[in-house]
KOLKOLZA-397980 format. One record per residue: residue number from 1; x, z, y of N, C-alpha, C in turn. Coordinates in Angstrom, 2 decimals, padded with zeros to 5 digits. Each point is the difference from the previous one (the first is absolute). Last residue first. Layout:
<marmars>
MARMAR num     nxx     nzz     nyy    caxx    cazz    cayy     cxx     czz     cyy
MARMAR NUM       X       Z       Y       X       Z       Y       X       Z       Y
...
</marmars>
This chain:
<marmars>
MARMAR num     nxx     nzz     nyy    caxx    cazz    cayy     cxx     czz     cyy
MARMAR 226 -077.24  094.40  073.64 -000.21  000.89 -001.14 -000.39 -000.77 -001.24
MARMAR 225  002.75 -000.74  005.03 -000.84 -000.60 -001.04 -000.10  000.92 -001.18
MARMAR 224  002.81  000.92  003.76 -001.40  000.17  000.37 -000.95 -000.48 -001.09
MARMAR 223  004.73 -000.60 -000.31 -000.34  001.41 -000.20 -001.45  000.28  000.34
MARMAR 222  001.82 -004.29  000.83 -000.18  000.21 -001.43 -000.40  001.44 -000.31
MARMAR 221  001.11 -001.16  004.42 -001.27 -000.59 -000.38 -000.28  000.22 -001.48
MARMAR 220  004.19  001.43  001.68 -001.10  000.78  000.57 -001.35 -000.52 -000.45
MARMAR 219  003.85 -002.43 -001.20 -000.04  001.28 -000.72 -001.17  000.85  000.48
MARMAR 218  000.77 -004.02  002.30 -000.45 -000.26 -001.37 -000.12  001.29 -000.80
MARMAR 217  001.80  000.22  004.35 -001.43 -000.29  000.04 -000.54 -000.22 -001.41
MARMAR 216  004.62  000.58  000.55 -000.73  001.26  000.21 -001.50 -000.23  000.02
MARMAR 215  002.81 -003.83 -000.29  000.11  000.84 -001.19 -000.83  001.28  000.13
MARMAR 214  000.32 -002.88  003.73 -000.75 -000.65 -001.08  000.00  000.86 -001.25
MARMAR 213  002.65  001.44  003.59 -001.42  000.15  000.31 -000.86 -000.61 -001.10
MARMAR 212  004.64 -000.59 -000.22 -000.37  001.38 -000.34 -001.48  000.26  000.27
MARMAR 211  001.71 -004.16  001.31  000.06  000.10 -001.46 -000.42  001.39 -000.46
MARMAR 210  000.42 -000.78  004.60 -001.20 -000.66 -000.53 -000.02  000.04 -001.53
MARMAR 209  003.80  001.75  002.23 -001.18  000.80  000.31 -001.26 -000.62 -000.60
MARMAR 208  004.09 -002.41 -000.38  000.01  001.23 -000.80 -001.26  000.82  000.21
MARMAR 207  000.71 -003.96  002.58 -000.22 -000.33 -001.41 -000.12  001.27 -000.85
MARMAR 206  001.16  000.60  004.49 -001.38 -000.46 -000.13 -000.32 -000.32 -001.45
MARMAR 205  004.43  001.12  001.07 -000.86  001.18  000.10 -001.47 -000.39 -000.18
MARMAR 204  003.12 -003.46  000.25  000.18  000.74 -001.27 -000.90  001.23 -000.02
MARMAR 203  000.16 -002.41  003.99 -000.74 -000.74 -001.02  000.11  000.69 -001.36
MARMAR 202  002.53  001.69  003.55 -001.42  000.32  000.18 -000.84 -000.72 -001.04
MARMAR 201  004.59 -000.94  000.13 -000.21  001.38 -000.43 -001.47  000.41  000.11
MARMAR 200  001.35 -004.33  001.60  000.03  000.12 -001.46 -000.31  001.42 -000.46
MARMAR 199 -002.10 -001.31  004.70  001.34 -000.18 -000.59 -000.04  000.30 -001.49
MARMAR 198 -004.36 -001.81  002.77  000.67  001.21 -000.50  001.39 -000.33 -000.53
MARMAR 197 -003.37 -003.16  001.67  000.54  000.77  001.12  000.76  001.24 -000.45
MARMAR 196 -002.09 -002.90 -003.22  000.92 -000.82  000.80  000.65  000.82  001.11
MARMAR 195 -003.43  001.88 -002.69  001.27 -000.07 -000.71  001.04 -000.78  000.80
MARMAR 194 -004.36  000.34  001.62  000.57  001.35  000.04  001.29  000.08 -000.82
MARMAR 193 -002.61 -004.15  000.16  000.81  000.32  001.18  000.61  001.39  000.01
MARMAR 192 -001.04 -002.88 -004.50 -000.75  000.88  000.89  000.89  000.39  001.19
MARMAR 191  001.67 -003.00 -003.27 -001.42 -000.36 -000.02 -000.85  000.86  000.93
MARMAR 190  005.10 -000.83  001.35 -000.67  000.60 -001.15 -001.48 -000.40  000.02
MARMAR 189  004.21 -003.03  002.01 -000.95  001.07  000.33 -000.59  000.54 -001.29
MARMAR 188  003.21 -003.43 -000.19  000.37  000.53  001.30 -000.91  001.10  000.50
MARMAR 187  000.29 -002.73 -004.31 -001.01 -000.32  001.01  000.34  000.47  001.40
MARMAR 186  002.81  000.82 -003.92 -000.21 -001.44  000.10 -000.92 -000.36  001.17
MARMAR 185  000.89  004.51 -001.01  001.30 -000.60  000.25 -000.12 -001.51  000.19
MARMAR 184 -003.78  002.56 -001.30  000.31  000.12  001.43  001.34 -000.62  000.35
MARMAR 183 -001.44  000.33 -004.56 -000.73 -001.04  000.74  000.34  000.01  001.48
MARMAR 182  001.90  003.38 -002.68  000.50 -001.31 -000.41 -000.69 -001.12  000.78
MARMAR 181 -001.50  004.45  000.52  001.31 -000.18  000.63  000.56 -001.39 -000.30
MARMAR 180 -004.00  001.22 -002.11 -000.23 -000.14  001.44  001.32 -000.24  000.73
MARMAR 179  000.20  000.89 -004.64 -000.61 -001.30  000.26 -000.21 -000.23  001.50
MARMAR 178  001.55  004.24 -001.49  001.03 -001.03 -000.22 -000.54 -001.37  000.37
MARMAR 177 -003.05  003.49  000.14  000.98  000.16  001.08  001.11 -001.03 -000.14
MARMAR 176 -003.29  000.26 -003.40 -000.49 -000.64  001.22  001.01  000.13  001.13
MARMAR 175  001.10  002.00 -004.17 -000.18 -001.44 -000.14 -000.46 -000.66  001.29
MARMAR 174  000.35  004.72 -000.26  001.32 -000.63  000.00 -000.12 -001.51 -000.05
MARMAR 173 -004.01  002.43 -000.35  000.62  000.20  001.31  001.35 -000.67  000.11
MARMAR 172 -002.25 -000.03 -004.18 -000.72 -000.81  000.98  000.64  000.09  001.38
MARMAR 171  001.68  002.73 -003.44  000.32 -001.40 -000.26 -000.68 -000.92  001.01
MARMAR 170 -001.01  004.59  000.24  001.40 -000.24  000.34  000.37 -001.46 -000.20
MARMAR 169 -004.34  001.44 -001.28  000.15  000.03  001.45  001.44 -000.33  000.41
MARMAR 168 -000.93  000.38 -004.62 -000.68 -001.17  000.56  000.19 -000.06  001.51
MARMAR 167  001.64  003.78 -002.23  000.77 -001.20 -000.38 -000.61 -001.24  000.62
MARMAR 166 -002.31  004.05  000.55  001.24 -000.01  000.78  000.81 -001.25 -000.30
MARMAR 165 -003.94  000.75 -002.48 -000.32 -000.32  001.39  001.24 -000.07  000.87
MARMAR 164  000.42  001.39 -004.51 -000.32 -001.43  000.10 -000.29 -000.42  001.43
MARMAR 163  000.72  004.57 -000.67  001.20 -000.75 -000.37 -000.24 -001.50  000.14
MARMAR 162 -003.61  002.87  001.13  001.20  000.49  000.69  001.25 -000.82 -000.31
MARMAR 161 -004.28 -001.06 -002.05 -000.14 -000.01  001.45  001.30  000.35  000.70
MARMAR 160 -000.28  000.13 -004.77 -000.16 -001.36  000.48 -000.01 -000.06  001.52
MARMAR 159  000.09  004.23 -001.99  001.26 -000.70 -000.23 -000.07 -001.43  000.52
MARMAR 158 -003.91  002.63  000.05  000.95  000.48  001.00  001.34 -000.72 -000.12
MARMAR 157 -004.19 -002.76 -001.64  000.59  001.29 -000.37  000.98  000.42  001.09
MARMAR 156 -004.05 -003.05  001.51  001.21 -000.13 -000.78  000.49  001.39 -000.39
MARMAR 155 -005.29 -001.22  000.87  001.25  000.41  000.65  001.17 -000.27 -000.94
MARMAR 154 -004.40 -003.08 -000.20  000.42  001.33 -000.42  001.32  000.33  000.70
MARMAR 153 -003.94 -003.49  001.94  001.24  000.18 -000.74  000.19  001.46 -000.43
MARMAR 152 -003.68 -001.87  002.79 -000.02 -000.63 -001.33  001.27  000.21 -000.84
MARMAR 151 -001.04  001.83  004.63 -001.30 -000.19 -000.65  000.09 -000.41 -001.46
MARMAR 150  003.87  000.75  002.98 -000.84  001.19  000.05 -001.28 -000.13 -000.83
MARMAR 149  003.04 -003.70  000.40  000.66  001.12 -000.67 -000.90  001.23 -000.04
MARMAR 148 -001.55 -003.85  002.29  000.11 -000.25 -001.43  000.61  001.19 -000.73
MARMAR 147 -000.19  000.02  004.73 -001.31  000.21 -000.60  000.04 -000.18 -001.51
MARMAR 146  003.93 -000.97  002.37 -000.30  001.42  000.15 -001.34  000.33 -000.67
MARMAR 145  001.23 -004.49  000.29  000.82  000.69 -000.99 -000.25  001.51  000.02
MARMAR 144 -002.19 -002.69  003.24 -000.51 -000.30 -001.34  000.81  000.73 -001.08
MARMAR 143  001.36  000.41  004.57 -001.34  000.57 -000.20 -000.47 -000.19 -001.43
MARMAR 142  004.13 -001.98  001.32  000.08  001.46 -000.03 -001.36  000.62 -000.31
MARMAR 141  000.23 -004.79  000.49  000.76  000.50 -001.15  000.00  001.52 -000.09
MARMAR 140 -002.23 -002.06  003.80 -000.67 -000.15 -001.30  000.83  000.50 -001.18
MARMAR 139  001.79 -000.21  004.57 -000.92  001.11 -000.27 -000.60 -000.07 -001.40
MARMAR 138  003.07 -003.32  002.00  000.59  001.30  000.31 -000.91  001.20 -000.25
MARMAR 137 -001.11 -004.81 -000.83  001.41  000.15 -000.34  000.48  001.44  000.09
MARMAR 136 -004.46 -001.27  001.18  000.18 -000.39 -001.39  001.44  000.23 -000.46
MARMAR 135 -001.15  000.70  004.55 -000.57  001.04 -000.85  000.20 -000.31 -001.49
MARMAR 134  001.39 -003.25  003.13  000.79  001.21  000.17 -000.50  001.11 -000.92
MARMAR 133 -002.47 -003.94  000.37  001.18 -000.21 -000.83  000.89  001.23  000.04
MARMAR 132 -003.74  000.02  002.75 -000.47 -000.01 -001.39  001.16 -000.23 -000.97
MARMAR 131  000.82 -000.11  004.76 -000.29  001.33 -000.52 -000.39 -000.02 -001.47
MARMAR 130  003.35 -003.74  002.11 -001.42  000.35  000.06 -000.32  001.30 -000.73
MARMAR 129  004.92 -000.35  001.85 -000.78 -000.84 -000.89 -001.47  000.41  000.10
MARMAR 128  004.14  000.41  003.76 -001.00  000.69 -000.82 -000.73 -001.00 -000.88
MARMAR 127  004.81  000.74  003.20 -000.86 -000.96 -000.69 -000.94  000.75 -000.95
MARMAR 126  002.20  001.79  004.79  000.13  000.05 -001.46 -000.98 -000.95 -000.66
MARMAR 125  001.67 -001.28  004.88 -000.86  000.99 -000.63  000.27  000.04 -001.50
MARMAR 124  003.58 -001.46  004.01 -000.93 -000.47 -001.02 -000.79  001.14 -000.63
MARMAR 123  001.74 -000.05  005.12  000.53  000.38 -001.30 -001.01 -000.40 -001.07
MARMAR 122  000.06 -002.86  004.52 -000.41  001.31 -000.50  000.66  000.28 -001.35
MARMAR 121  000.67 -004.15  002.19  000.53  001.05  000.85 -000.33  001.38 -000.52
MARMAR 120 -001.51 -004.09 -002.04  001.45  000.02 -000.12  000.61  001.12  000.83
MARMAR 119 -004.92 -000.11 -002.44  000.63 -000.21  001.30  001.51  000.10 -000.16
MARMAR 118 -002.85  000.15 -003.79 -001.03 -000.37  000.96  000.58 -000.26  001.37
MARMAR 117  002.79 -000.91 -004.60 -000.45  001.12  000.83 -001.01 -000.49  001.03
MARMAR 116  000.68 -002.46 -004.79  000.39 -000.07  001.40 -000.48  001.22  000.77
MARMAR 115  001.45 -000.22 -005.36 -001.11 -000.34  000.89  000.49  000.03  001.43
MARMAR 114  002.67  001.22 -003.85 -000.25 -001.43 -000.03 -001.16 -000.43  000.86
MARMAR 113  001.87  004.46 -000.38 -000.79 -000.34 -001.19 -000.35 -001.48 -000.05
MARMAR 112  002.25  002.62  003.54  000.87  000.05 -001.18 -000.76 -000.34 -001.28
MARMAR 111 -002.04  000.23  004.44  001.09 -000.96  000.09  000.90 -000.03 -001.22
MARMAR 110 -003.61  003.21  000.52 -000.46 -001.36 -000.26  001.13 -001.01 -000.02
MARMAR 109  001.11  005.06 -001.38 -000.51 -000.68  001.19 -000.33 -001.45 -000.29
MARMAR 108 -000.40  003.76 -003.88  001.00 -000.82  000.67 -000.60 -000.62  001.26
MARMAR 107 -001.45  004.75 -002.28 -000.39 -001.40  000.15  001.10 -000.76  000.72
MARMAR 106  000.49  004.63 -000.82 -000.45 -000.50 -001.30 -000.40 -001.47  000.05
MARMAR 105  001.51  002.60  003.82  000.95  000.37 -001.05 -000.39 -000.53 -001.38
MARMAR 104 -002.65 -000.48  004.05  001.20 -000.83  000.13  001.04  000.32 -001.06
MARMAR 103 -004.13  002.54  000.48 -000.16 -001.30 -000.67  001.24 -000.89  000.07
MARMAR 102 -001.20  005.23  000.40  001.11 -000.83  000.48 -000.04 -001.38 -000.66
MARMAR 101 -003.67  003.14 -000.63  000.82  000.71  000.99  001.08 -000.87  000.63
MARMAR 100 -003.14 -001.66 -003.35 -000.80  000.71  000.99  000.85  000.61  001.10
MARMAR  99  002.09 -002.22 -003.63 -000.87 -000.96  000.66 -000.81  000.65  001.11
MARMAR  98  002.74  002.64 -002.86  000.76 -000.71  001.02 -000.87 -001.00  000.75
MARMAR  97 -002.04  002.35 -003.51  000.51  000.98  000.98  000.74 -000.71  001.12
MARMAR  96 -001.52 -002.54 -003.68 -001.08  000.35  000.92  000.44  001.03  001.03
MARMAR  95  003.23 -001.42 -003.29 -000.53 -001.14  000.76 -001.04  000.44  001.02
MARMAR  94  001.93  003.18 -003.06  000.95 -000.46  001.02 -000.64 -001.07  000.88
MARMAR  93 -002.61  001.58 -003.59  000.30  001.11  000.91  000.92 -000.46  001.13
MARMAR  92 -001.04 -003.04 -003.53 -001.14  000.23  000.89  000.31  001.08  001.04
MARMAR  91  003.32 -000.88 -003.30 -000.24 -001.19  000.84 -001.12  000.26  001.00
MARMAR  90  000.86  003.32 -003.24  001.09 -000.09  000.98 -000.25 -001.15  000.96
MARMAR  89 -002.96  000.37 -003.58 -000.22  001.08  000.95  001.09  000.00  001.08
MARMAR  88  000.38 -003.01 -003.59 -001.09 -000.41  000.90 -000.28  001.07  001.05
MARMAR  87  003.17  000.95 -003.38  000.49 -001.07  000.88 -001.07 -000.40  001.01
MARMAR  86 -001.05  003.14 -003.45  000.81  000.58  001.09  000.51 -001.05  000.98
MARMAR  85 -002.61 -001.78 -003.62 -000.72  001.02  000.77  000.86  000.63  001.10
MARMAR  84  001.80 -003.28 -003.19 -000.89 -000.54  001.02 -000.63  001.06  000.89
MARMAR  83  002.88  001.06 -003.81  000.73 -000.70  001.06 -000.93 -000.32  001.16
MARMAR  82 -001.77  002.03 -003.80  001.03  000.93  000.47  000.83 -000.62  001.12
MARMAR  81 -003.19 -002.63 -002.30 -000.63  000.91  000.96  001.00  001.00  000.56
MARMAR  80  001.21 -003.00 -003.50 -000.03 -000.64  001.32 -000.58  000.92  001.05
MARMAR  79 -000.08  001.49 -004.42  001.39 -000.10  000.44  000.06 -000.60  001.40
MARMAR  78 -004.14  000.16 -002.09  000.40  001.34  000.42  001.47  000.03  000.44
MARMAR  77 -001.83 -004.03 -001.76 -000.59  000.31  001.30  000.47  001.36  000.50
MARMAR  76  001.21 -001.36 -004.33  000.74 -000.76  001.01 -000.51  000.32  001.40
MARMAR  75 -002.33  001.86 -003.60  001.32  000.61  000.11  000.84 -000.70  001.06
MARMAR  74 -004.25 -001.79 -001.08 -000.13  001.27  000.70  001.36  000.65  000.22
MARMAR  73 -000.20 -003.85 -002.63 -000.25 -000.35  001.41 -000.10  001.27  000.84
MARMAR  72  000.32  000.50 -004.62  001.28 -000.47  000.55 -000.15 -000.34  001.48
MARMAR  71 -003.86  001.22 -002.56  000.85  001.13  000.35  001.32 -000.42  000.63
MARMAR  70 -004.87 -002.59  000.17  001.29 -000.03 -000.71  000.92  001.11  000.49
MARMAR  69 -004.71 -001.48  001.33  000.29  001.30 -000.59  001.31  000.05 -000.76
MARMAR  68 -002.60 -003.63  002.67  000.45 -000.10 -001.39  000.21  001.34 -000.69
MARMAR  67 -001.53 -000.66  004.66 -000.71 -001.02 -000.77  000.34  000.01 -001.49
MARMAR  66  002.11  002.93  003.17 -001.44  000.27  000.08 -000.79 -000.96 -000.87
MARMAR  65  004.65 -000.70  000.50 -000.31  001.12 -000.88 -001.49  000.32  000.00
MARMAR  64  001.52 -003.25  002.98  000.10 -000.50 -001.38 -000.32  001.11 -001.00
MARMAR  63  000.25  001.20  004.49 -001.19 -000.82 -000.23 -000.02 -000.55 -001.43
MARMAR  62  003.81  002.32  001.44 -001.13  000.93 -000.15 -001.28 -000.76 -000.30
MARMAR  61  003.83 -002.47  001.03  000.11  000.56 -001.34 -001.14  000.98 -000.26
MARMAR  60  000.25 -001.69  004.31 -000.35 -001.07 -000.93  000.08  000.47 -001.44
MARMAR  59  001.38  002.90  003.45 -001.45 -000.15 -000.01 -000.46 -001.10 -000.95
MARMAR  58  004.64  000.63  000.57 -000.58  001.22 -000.56 -001.51 -000.11 -000.11
MARMAR  57  002.33 -003.41  002.20  000.21 -000.08 -001.45 -000.58  001.22 -000.70
MARMAR  56 -000.09 -000.05  004.69 -000.90 -001.03 -000.53  000.13 -000.09 -001.52
MARMAR  55  002.97  002.85  002.26 -001.37  000.54  000.04 -000.99 -001.00 -000.60
MARMAR  54  004.46 -001.36  000.53 -000.09  001.00 -001.07 -001.41  000.59 -000.06
MARMAR  53  000.88 -003.09  003.46  000.13 -000.65 -001.30 -000.17  001.00 -001.14
MARMAR  52  000.12  001.58  004.46 -001.24 -000.72 -000.27  000.03 -000.62 -001.39
MARMAR  51  003.90  002.06  001.63 -001.02  000.98 -000.37 -001.31 -000.65 -000.35
MARMAR  50  003.39 -002.75  001.63  000.39  000.52 -001.32 -001.02  001.01 -000.50
MARMAR  49 -000.58 -001.61  004.31 -000.33 -001.03 -000.98  000.41  000.43 -001.40
MARMAR  48  001.03  002.88  003.64 -001.45 -000.18 -000.10 -000.35 -000.98 -001.11
MARMAR  47  004.48  000.65  001.37 -000.44  000.99 -000.99 -001.51 -000.11 -000.21
MARMAR  46  003.09 -004.15  001.60 -000.89  001.04  000.52 -000.43  000.93 -001.13
MARMAR  45  002.60 -003.91 -000.74  000.86  000.93  000.74 -000.81  001.16  000.56
MARMAR  44 -001.97 -003.75 -002.34  000.43  001.13 -000.83  001.01  000.91  000.68
MARMAR  43 -001.78 -004.17  001.83 -000.94  001.12  000.13  000.46  001.22 -000.79
MARMAR  42  003.93 -003.13  000.71 -001.37 -000.38  000.28 -000.89  001.22  000.21
MARMAR  41  004.92 -000.61 -001.13 -000.93  000.96 -000.59 -001.46 -000.34  000.23
MARMAR  40  003.32 -002.00  003.38  000.49  000.50 -001.28 -000.96  001.06 -000.53
MARMAR  39 -002.11 -003.61  003.30  000.98  001.07 -000.01  000.45  000.35 -001.41
MARMAR  38 -003.49 -003.16  001.26  001.32 -000.59  000.27  001.10  001.06 -000.06
MARMAR  37 -004.66  001.08 -000.49  000.49 -000.71 -001.18  001.35 -000.67  000.21
MARMAR  36 -002.33  002.15  003.59  000.53  000.99 -000.95  000.59 -000.69 -001.22
MARMAR  35 -002.23 -002.67  003.19  001.28  000.47  000.51  000.64  001.00 -000.97
MARMAR  34 -004.31 -001.57 -000.94  000.93 -001.11 -000.11  001.40  000.43  000.44
MARMAR  33 -003.60  003.00  000.52  000.42 -000.10 -001.39  001.03 -001.12 -000.20
MARMAR  32 -002.29  000.80  004.16  001.17  000.84 -000.20  000.54 -000.10 -001.42
MARMAR  31 -004.10 -002.13  001.30  001.20 -000.72  000.44  001.26  000.79 -000.28
MARMAR  30 -004.33  000.75 -003.12  000.43  000.28  001.37  001.28 -000.76  000.33
MARMAR  29 -002.28  000.20 -004.36 -000.61 -000.94  000.92  000.40  000.19  001.45
MARMAR  28  001.36  002.85 -003.67  000.62 -001.31 -000.16 -000.56 -001.03  000.98
MARMAR  27 -001.87  004.36 -000.30  001.29  000.03  000.67  000.68 -001.35 -000.08
MARMAR  26 -003.98  000.64 -002.38 -000.27 -000.06  001.43  001.28 -000.02  000.81
MARMAR  25  000.24  000.65 -004.61 -000.28 -001.40  000.31 -000.36 -000.19  001.47
MARMAR  24  000.81  004.43 -001.49  001.18 -000.82 -000.23 -000.26 -001.45  000.40
MARMAR  23 -003.61  003.07  000.19  001.01  000.31  001.01  001.22 -000.89 -000.13
MARMAR  22 -003.36 -000.29 -003.30 -000.47 -000.56  001.27  001.04  000.23  001.11
MARMAR  21  000.74  002.04 -004.12  000.26 -001.43 -000.09 -000.44 -000.71  001.28
MARMAR  20 -001.02  004.53 -000.37  001.44 -000.18  000.18  000.38 -001.48 -000.07
MARMAR  19 -004.47  001.15 -000.89  000.32  000.24  001.42  001.48 -000.22  000.26
MARMAR  18 -001.49 -000.26 -004.47 -000.50 -001.13  000.79  000.35  000.15  001.47
MARMAR  17  000.98  003.55 -002.95  000.88 -001.14 -000.28 -000.41 -001.22  000.83
MARMAR  16 -002.77  003.77  000.19  001.27  000.25  000.69  000.96 -001.16 -000.21
MARMAR  15 -004.10 -000.12 -002.32 -000.21 -000.16  001.43  001.28  000.18  000.79
MARMAR  14  000.01  000.80 -004.66 -000.14 -001.44  000.29 -000.18 -000.25  001.49
MARMAR  13  000.27  004.53 -001.40  001.22 -000.73 -000.34 -000.08 -001.47  000.37
MARMAR  12 -003.83  002.84  000.61  001.11  000.39  000.86  001.22 -000.86 -000.25
MARMAR  11 -003.70 -000.65 -002.79 -000.32 -000.43  001.36  001.14  000.34  000.96
MARMAR  10  000.30  001.54 -004.45  000.14 -001.45  000.07 -000.25 -000.52  001.41
MARMAR   9 -000.75  004.56 -000.87  001.43 -000.31 -000.04  000.23 -001.50  000.13
MARMAR   8 -004.43  001.49 -000.36  000.56  000.38  001.29  001.48 -000.32  000.08
MARMAR   7 -002.16 -000.64 -004.10 -000.44 -001.00  000.97  000.57  000.30  001.38
MARMAR   6  000.77  003.12 -003.38  000.74 -001.23 -000.30 -000.36 -001.10  000.99
MARMAR   5 -002.42  004.01  000.19  001.36  000.21  000.47  000.85 -001.24 -000.22
MARMAR   4 -004.35 -000.05 -001.68 -000.04 -000.04  001.46  001.40  000.20  000.59
MARMAR   3 -000.53  000.42 -004.64 -000.14 -001.41  000.40 -000.05 -000.14  001.51
MARMAR   2  000.05  004.31 -001.88  001.30 -000.63 -000.18 -000.05 -001.45  000.45
MARMAR   1 -004.00  002.37  000.01  000.87  000.53  001.03  001.39 -000.67 -000.06
</marmars>
């Protein structure tokens, strides 16, 4: 039974890491990637890519642990999971909600991504990446980390979840908000249109609400784990 659980964990971890890597390399093959690389911050100005990197590293460390059983690797993975799990949930929740309801607030128009608009007279359509890459970037991290925590991880202590989770969420929120503002000063636009159209006070509110959401979700999810 234990061997079956270990095999299931390995399949989830290695498969998720492979899917995320596919999403990253697939993104590099798109024309828009060339334009993004000319901007300050490149792909790292996007919270999606930062979340993808942490999620991929978490799954890679999990795969190494599945193969070696090293306790140090497991400890490092659990620290990363505190960052990657709530971050991936925030990314997926915001991205798919806006994509379905208000795509112009999450997708940049074609004319601002280095591609040619389909018509000079019509308003440019939001630029969409291929669905399989979209799912690998914006769905795979959240789904795999969520499944990993519920199926193969132990819950964190109340102190770790409430205090550690708050510190991690606060540092992540402050760090990304500073980085997004810094890159926008150089690029003239934010990585996401909903930030570009928002005044500073609204952006601060957005950063704060999403940070609190990430923290509350982590505490709630940890409380569900027995």
